[in-house]
C-alpha positions as CSV (number, residue, x, y, z in Angstrom):
1,M,-41.2,156.3,3.6
2,L,-43.1,154.0,2.7
3,S,-45.8,156.2,2.9
4,W,-44.0,158.6,0.5
5,I,-43.7,155.7,-1.7
6,L,-47.0,155.3,-2.2
7,G,-48.5,158.9,-1.9
8,F,-46.1,159.6,-4.7
9,L,-47.3,156.9,-7.0
10,L,-50.3,157.9,-6.0
11,L,-49.8,161.6,-7.6
12,A,-48.2,159.8,-10.9
13,L,-51.7,157.6,-11.4
14,I,-54.1,161.0,-10.8
15,A,-51.7,163.7,-12.8
16,G,-51.6,160.3,-15.6
17,A,-55.4,160.2,-15.6
18,L,-56.0,164.0,-16.2
19,G,-53.5,163.9,-18.8
20,F,-50.7,165.5,-17.2
21,T,-47.6,163.0,-18.3
22,G,-44.8,165.2,-16.9
23,I,-46.1,165.4,-13.6
24,A,-46.5,161.8,-13.6
25,G,-43.3,160.5,-15.1
26,A,-42.2,162.7,-12.6
27,S,-44.0,161.8,-9.5
28,I,-43.2,157.5,-11.0
29,G,-39.0,158.4,-10.8
30,I,-39.3,159.7,-7.3
31,A,-41.4,156.9,-6.6
32,Q,-38.8,154.7,-7.9
33,T,-36.1,156.3,-6.7
34,L,-38.1,156.5,-2.7
35,F,-38.6,152.7,-3.4
36,Y,-34.5,151.6,-3.8
37,I,-33.7,153.6,-1.5
38,F,-36.0,151.5,1.1
39,L,-35.1,148.4,0.2
40,V,-31.3,149.2,0.5
41,L,-31.8,150.6,4.1
42,F,-34.0,147.3,4.9
43,V,-31.6,144.7,3.6
44,V,-28.8,146.4,5.3
45,S,-31.2,146.9,8.8
46,L,-32.0,142.5,8.3
47,I,-27.6,142.7,8.1
48,V,-27.3,144.8,11.2
49,H,-30.0,142.9,13.2
50,L,-28.7,139.7,12.1
51,A,-25.4,140.2,12.6
52,R,-26.5,141.9,16.6
53,S,-28.2,138.6,17.3
54,G,-25.8,136.1,16.0
55,G,-27.1,134.4,13.4
56,G,-31.3,134.0,13.7
57,P,-33.4,131.6,16.1
58,K,-31.6,129.0,18.7
59,A,-33.6,126.0,19.4
60,D,-33.8,124.8,22.8
61,L,-31.8,122.0,23.3
């Protein structure tokens, strides 16, 4: 999913440089939406991982 974000961001930069502001704006909107979805999924995955492993690293005493 991160590669999709970078692809849309690159498309937006190229379109903006060439003067296609409509395409650039749409691409930036899609990239932002994908970024937030990726961020939420990452946080959920991190919470689930910590819950399954028992909290975090344990010290060996």
